[in-house]
C-alpha positions as CSV (number, residue, x, y, z in Angstrom):
1,M,0.0,0.0,0.0
2,R,1.0,3.6,-0.4
3,A,1.6,5.6,2.7
4,A,3.1,8.9,3.9
5,V,6.1,8.0,6.1
6,L,8.0,10.2,8.6
7,R,11.7,9.2,8.6
8,S,13.3,12.1,10.4
9,V,12.3,14.6,13.1
10,P,11.9,17.4,12.3
11,G,11.0,16.4,8.8
12,Q,8.4,16.1,6.0
13,L,6.5,13.0,4.9
14,E,7.7,10.7,2.2
15,I,5.3,8.7,0.0
16,E,6.4,5.1,0.0
17,D,5.2,1.6,-0.6
18,I,4.7,-0.1,2.7
19,S,3.8,-3.8,3.5
20,I,0.8,-4.3,5.7
21,D,0.1,-7.6,7.4
22,L,-3.1,-9.6,7.5
23,P,-5.3,-9.2,10.5
24,Q,-4.6,-11.5,13.4
25,S,-6.8,-12.3,16.4
26,G,-8.9,-9.2,17.4
27,E,-7.7,-7.1,14.5
28,V,-9.4,-5.4,11.6
29,L,-8.1,-4.4,8.2
30,V,-9.7,-1.2,6.9
31,R,-9.6,0.4,3.5
32,V,-9.1,4.1,4.2
33,S,-11.5,6.4,2.3
34,A,-10.5,9.7,4.0
35,S,-7.9,10.9,6.4
36,G,-7.8,14.4,8.0
37,L,-4.7,16.4,8.7
38,C,-4.6,17.3,12.4
39,H,-2.3,19.8,14.2
40,T,-1.2,17.0,16.5
41,D,0.5,15.3,13.6
42,L,2.3,18.6,12.8
43,H,3.6,18.9,16.4
44,F,5.3,15.5,16.0
45,M,6.6,16.3,12.5
46,Q,8.2,19.5,13.9
47,G,9.8,17.7,16.8
48,H,7.8,19.4,19.5
49,L,7.0,15.9,20.9
50,P,8.9,12.7,20.5
51,V,7.9,10.0,18.0
52,D,9.7,6.8,16.9
53,V,10.7,6.8,13.2
54,P,10.0,5.5,10.6
55,A,6.4,6.2,11.4
56,I,3.1,6.5,9.6
57,L,1.3,9.4,11.2
58,G,-2.4,10.2,10.9
59,H,-5.3,9.4,13.2
60,E,-8.4,11.0,11.8
61,V,-9.7,8.3,9.6
62,A,-12.8,6.8,8.1
63,G,-13.1,3.8,5.8
64,I,-14.6,0.4,5.0
65,V,-13.7,-2.9,6.7
66,E,-12.0,-5.3,4.3
67,K,-11.0,-8.3,6.5
68,V,-11.3,-9.3,10.2
69,G,-9.2,-11.6,12.3
70,D,-10.3,-14.4,14.6
71,G,-12.5,-13.3,17.5
72,V,-13.7,-10.1,15.9
73,T,-17.4,-9.8,16.6
74,Y,-18.0,-6.0,16.5
75,V,-17.6,-5.5,12.7
76,K,-17.6,-7.5,9.5
77,P,-16.3,-6.8,6.0
78,G,-18.3,-4.0,4.3
79,D,-19.0,-2.1,7.5
80,H,-18.2,1.6,7.5
81,V,-16.1,2.7,10.5
82,I,-14.3,5.6,12.1
83,A,-10.9,5.0,13.7
84,C,-10.0,6.5,17.1
85,L,-6.7,6.9,18.9
86,S,-8.5,6.3,22.2
87,V,-7.9,2.5,21.9
88,F,-9.2,0.8,25.0
89,C,-8.5,-2.6,26.6
90,G,-12.0,-2.9,28.2
91,Q,-10.7,-4.5,31.3
92,C,-8.8,-1.9,33.4
93,Q,-10.2,0.2,36.2
94,Q,-10.6,3.3,33.9
95,C,-12.5,1.3,31.2
96,L,-14.7,-0.5,33.8
97,T,-15.6,2.8,35.5
98,G,-16.6,4.5,32.3
99,H,-13.4,6.3,31.3
100,P,-12.1,4.4,28.3
101,S,-10.4,7.5,26.8
102,I,-7.8,7.3,29.6
103,C,-7.5,3.5,29.5
104,A,-4.6,2.3,31.7
105,E,-3.6,-0.6,29.4
106,P,-4.0,0.4,25.7
107,E,-0.8,-1.5,24.9
108,S,-2.6,-4.7,25.6
109,T,-4.1,-4.3,22.1
110,D,-0.7,-4.2,20.5
111,R,1.1,-7.2,18.9
112,I,3.6,-8.8,21.2
113,Q,7.3,-8.8,20.2
114,S,7.2,-12.5,19.0
115,Q,4.6,-11.6,16.4
116,S,5.3,-10.0,13.0
117,P,4.8,-6.2,12.9
118,R,1.7,-4.8,11.4
119,L,3.6,-2.5,9.2
120,R,6.9,-3.1,7.4
121,S,9.2,-1.3,5.0
122,D,11.5,-3.9,3.4
123,N,12.9,-5.6,6.5
124,E,12.3,-2.7,8.8
125,S,9.3,-2.3,11.2
126,V,7.3,0.9,10.8
127,F,5.8,2.6,13.8
128,Q,2.0,2.9,13.8
129,F,1.3,6.4,15.2
130,M,-1.3,6.4,17.9
131,R,-2.1,2.8,17.1
132,V,-3.8,4.1,13.9
133,G,-1.3,5.2,11.2
134,G,-4.0,6.8,9.1
135,F,-1.9,8.5,6.3
136,A,-2.1,5.3,4.3
137,E,-4.4,3.4,1.9
138,Q,-5.1,0.9,4.6
139,I,-4.9,0.6,8.4
140,L,-4.6,-2.5,10.5
141,V,-6.0,-1.9,13.9
142,H,-7.4,-3.7,17.0
143,Q,-11.2,-3.9,16.9
144,N,-11.2,-1.6,20.1
145,A,-9.9,1.2,17.9
146,I,-12.9,1.6,15.6
147,A,-16.6,2.7,15.8
148,R,-19.2,1.3,13.4
149,I,-21.3,4.0,11.7
150,R,-24.3,4.1,9.3
151,K,-23.4,3.6,5.6
152,D,-25.1,6.7,4.3
153,M,-22.8,9.0,6.2
154,P,-20.3,10.6,3.8
155,L,-16.9,9.3,4.7
156,D,-15.0,12.5,4.1
157,K,-17.1,14.1,6.8
158,A,-17.0,11.0,9.0
159,A,-13.2,11.2,9.1
160,L,-13.4,14.6,10.9
161,I,-15.2,12.9,13.8
162,G,-12.2,10.7,14.4
163,C,-10.4,13.5,16.3
164,G,-11.3,17.1,16.0
165,V,-15.1,16.8,16.3
166,T,-14.9,14.2,19.1
167,T,-12.4,16.2,21.0
168,G,-14.3,19.5,20.7
169,L,-17.8,18.3,21.3
170,G,-16.7,15.9,24.0
171,A,-14.9,18.7,25.9
172,V,-18.3,20.4,26.1
173,F,-20.6,17.4,26.6
174,N,-18.4,15.0,28.6
175,T,-15.6,17.0,30.3
176,A,-17.3,20.3,31.2
177,K,-20.9,19.2,31.0
178,V,-22.0,22.6,29.9
179,S,-25.5,23.5,30.9
180,P,-28.1,25.6,29.0
181,G,-27.6,29.4,29.5
182,A,-23.9,29.1,30.3
183,V,-21.4,31.8,29.1
184,I,-18.3,30.3,27.6
185,A,-15.0,31.4,26.0
186,V,-13.0,29.5,23.5
187,L,-9.3,30.3,23.1
188,G,-8.3,29.1,19.6
189,C,-10.7,28.8,16.7
190,G,-9.0,26.0,14.7
191,A,-10.9,22.7,14.1
192,I,-11.1,21.7,17.8
193,G,-12.2,25.2,18.9
194,L,-14.9,25.4,16.3
195,N,-16.3,22.1,17.5
196,V,-16.2,23.4,21.1
197,I,-18.2,26.4,19.8
198,Q,-20.9,24.3,18.0
199,G,-21.0,21.9,20.9
200,A,-21.8,24.8,23.2
201,Q,-24.4,26.0,20.8
202,I,-26.0,22.6,20.8
203,C,-26.0,22.6,24.6
204,G,-27.8,26.0,24.6
205,A,-25.0,28.2,25.9
206,S,-26.3,31.8,26.0
207,R,-23.0,33.5,25.0
208,I,-20.0,32.0,23.2
209,I,-16.9,34.2,23.0
210,A,-14.4,33.2,20.3
211,I,-10.8,34.3,20.8
212,D,-8.1,34.1,18.1
213,T,-5.4,36.3,16.6
214,N,-6.5,35.2,13.1
215,S,-9.4,37.4,11.9
216,R,-10.3,34.8,9.3
217,K,-10.8,32.2,12.0
218,L,-13.0,34.6,13.9
219,E,-15.1,35.0,10.8
220,T,-15.4,31.3,10.5
221,A,-16.3,31.0,14.2
222,S,-19.4,33.1,13.5
223,R,-20.7,30.4,11.2
224,F,-20.4,27.8,13.9
225,G,-22.3,29.7,16.6
226,A,-20.0,32.2,18.2
227,T,-21.7,35.3,19.5
228,D,-18.8,37.5,20.5
229,F,-15.3,37.9,19.1
230,I,-12.0,38.9,20.6
231,N,-8.6,39.4,18.9
232,P,-5.8,39.5,21.4
233,A,-4.0,41.9,19.1
234,D,-6.6,44.5,20.3
235,G,-5.5,44.1,24.0
236,D,-5.3,41.6,26.8
237,P,-8.0,38.9,26.1
238,V,-8.7,38.4,29.8
239,E,-9.5,42.1,30.2
240,Q,-11.6,42.0,27.0
241,V,-13.6,39.0,28.4
242,L,-14.2,40.7,31.7
243,Q,-15.4,43.8,29.9
244,L,-17.8,41.8,27.9
245,T,-19.2,40.0,31.0
246,K,-19.3,43.2,33.1
247,G,-16.5,42.0,35.4
248,I,-18.1,38.6,36.1
249,G,-16.1,36.3,33.9
250,V,-17.2,33.1,32.0
251,D,-18.7,29.9,33.3
252,F,-16.4,27.8,31.2
253,S,-13.3,28.5,29.2
254,F,-11.8,26.1,26.7
255,E,-8.1,26.3,25.8
256,A,-7.7,24.8,22.3
257,I,-4.2,26.0,21.3
258,G,-1.7,24.2,23.5
259,S,0.2,27.1,25.2
260,S,1.0,27.7,28.8
261,V,0.2,31.4,28.2
262,T,-3.3,30.8,26.9
263,A,-3.9,28.1,29.5
264,R,-3.3,30.8,32.2
265,Q,-5.5,33.2,30.3
266,A,-8.3,30.6,30.3
267,F,-8.1,30.3,34.0
268,M,-7.9,34.1,34.7
269,M,-11.1,34.9,32.8
270,L,-13.2,32.5,34.9
271,A,-16.1,33.6,37.1
272,K,-16.3,32.4,40.6
273,G,-16.9,28.6,40.7
274,A,-16.2,28.3,37.0
275,S,-14.0,25.8,35.1
276,A,-11.2,26.1,32.6
277,I,-10.9,23.0,30.3
278,I,-7.4,22.6,28.8
279,I,-7.7,20.7,25.5
280,G,-4.6,21.9,23.6
281,L,-1.5,19.7,23.5
282,M,1.5,21.4,25.2
283,G,5.1,20.5,25.0
284,S,6.5,18.0,27.6
285,D,8.4,20.8,29.4
286,D,5.6,23.4,29.4
287,E,4.4,24.5,32.8
288,V,1.3,26.7,33.7
289,S,1.6,29.2,36.6
290,L,-1.6,30.2,38.3
291,P,-2.3,32.6,41.3
292,G,-3.2,30.6,44.3
293,L,-5.8,33.1,45.7
294,H,-7.9,32.6,42.6
295,F,-8.7,29.0,43.8
296,L,-10.4,30.4,46.9
297,A,-13.4,31.2,44.8
298,E,-13.6,27.6,43.7
299,R,-12.3,28.2,40.2
300,K,-11.1,25.0,38.6
301,I,-8.7,23.9,35.9
302,Q,-9.0,20.5,34.2
303,G,-7.3,18.6,31.5
304,C,-9.2,17.0,28.7
305,D,-8.0,13.9,26.7
306,M,-9.9,13.5,23.4
307,G,-13.1,15.0,24.8
308,S,-13.3,12.4,27.6
309,N,-14.9,10.2,24.9
310,R,-16.7,6.9,24.9
311,F,-16.1,6.9,21.2
312,R,-18.2,3.8,20.3
313,I,-21.2,5.6,21.8
314,D,-20.2,9.2,21.0
315,M,-19.2,8.9,17.3
316,P,-22.4,7.3,16.0
317,R,-24.3,10.1,17.9
318,Y,-22.2,12.7,16.2
319,V,-23.0,11.1,12.9
320,E,-26.7,11.5,13.7
321,F,-26.1,15.1,14.7
322,Y,-24.6,15.7,11.2
323,M,-27.3,13.8,9.3
324,D,-30.2,15.7,11.0
325,G,-28.5,19.1,10.5
326,R,-27.4,19.9,14.0
327,L,-23.6,19.5,13.4
328,N,-21.8,21.5,10.7
329,L,-19.1,19.4,9.2
330,D,-19.3,20.8,5.6
331,D,-17.7,24.1,6.5
332,M,-14.8,22.4,8.3
333,I,-13.3,21.0,5.2
334,S,-11.1,23.7,3.6
335,E,-9.7,21.4,0.9
336,R,-9.7,17.8,-0.3
337,I,-6.3,16.6,-1.4
338,T,-4.5,13.5,-2.6
339,L,-1.9,11.7,-0.5
340,D,0.8,13.2,-2.7
341,K,-0.2,16.7,-1.6
342,I,0.0,16.0,2.1
343,N,3.1,18.2,2.8
344,Q,1.4,21.1,1.1
345,G,-1.6,20.5,3.3
346,F,0.5,20.8,6.4
347,T,2.2,23.9,5.1
348,A,-1.2,25.5,4.6
349,M,-2.2,24.4,8.1
350,N,1.0,25.9,9.6
351,Q,0.2,29.2,7.9
352,G,-3.3,29.3,9.3
353,D,-5.0,29.0,5.9
354,T,-7.2,26.0,6.6
355,V,-9.6,24.5,9.1
356,R,-9.1,20.9,7.9
357,S,-7.5,19.4,4.8
358,V,-8.8,15.9,4.1
359,I,-6.9,13.3,2.1
360,I,-9.3,11.5,-0.3
361,F,-8.2,8.0,-1.3
362,D,-9.3,6.6,-4.6
363,D,-11.5,3.5,-4.5
């Protein structure tokens, strides 16, 4: 199969022919129809976070099941699926208490050392990024890495649900549990921030403040349900939020950038008793400094991993939201590209020119 391979860090992706194994026990072979470019992939390509190379990146994937291994009961060939990086074991304490997105033993779904690798380049094993490796014509994953969806859902839109949509909506629905009438602020209006915005709109938030330095992203945020707009170039965003809310602050803030500076800002713009949800992926050495006295008013700061998802339940629901018109996925796709154009897609992302580029694979 053809795949985009990362061979050096920092580095760009190289299109290569890669060998993919047949599914073994518990595994599923999926023909990829569409794969979205996510900023997380770019972080690893740029060396902000470590990754083993050679590696096939990509984790926002939708496709059609081709083959299944022994013991697979969840899907069959011909089923349409979305892959998810929140691979779960189903047996650890986190899984059994309803928190599969932070599964304690996802490595239990990997092949053991005595087995052949799932991916190979000549005689070299290729790392399967986030247990998905979606920048390829096929993926070979454990059955606990996929969600089955209805077949009339367009697969280019379904791919978006694999990460950005599930993370943004889940941060609102599952992590924060935003209530009707809440006032929220969203720091960063990329794909995840936009899904936080439309998730808050679905929940009935009364005011949704979009914050971004890119005026084009603020314009896009208006189409997803934002009611107020702040550009930090015009002044301290915390002060601007406090002015908008008459000094009270917001009930929930969502940091969707991955910066210690914006994480602090998210906390500082909270009302008493409010919560800051940190979604963005920071570097391993980043630290967030917060004033201790602010905690006396019961302000809270909380991490969020992939929208605290239960993806086999959440993803089919999000598909239904799209199909009945409540979820805007059409405006999220800035461009559809071929696998050969993947590096150009990441360049456009890095320049802030796109919401999502989606690779479309030929049938």
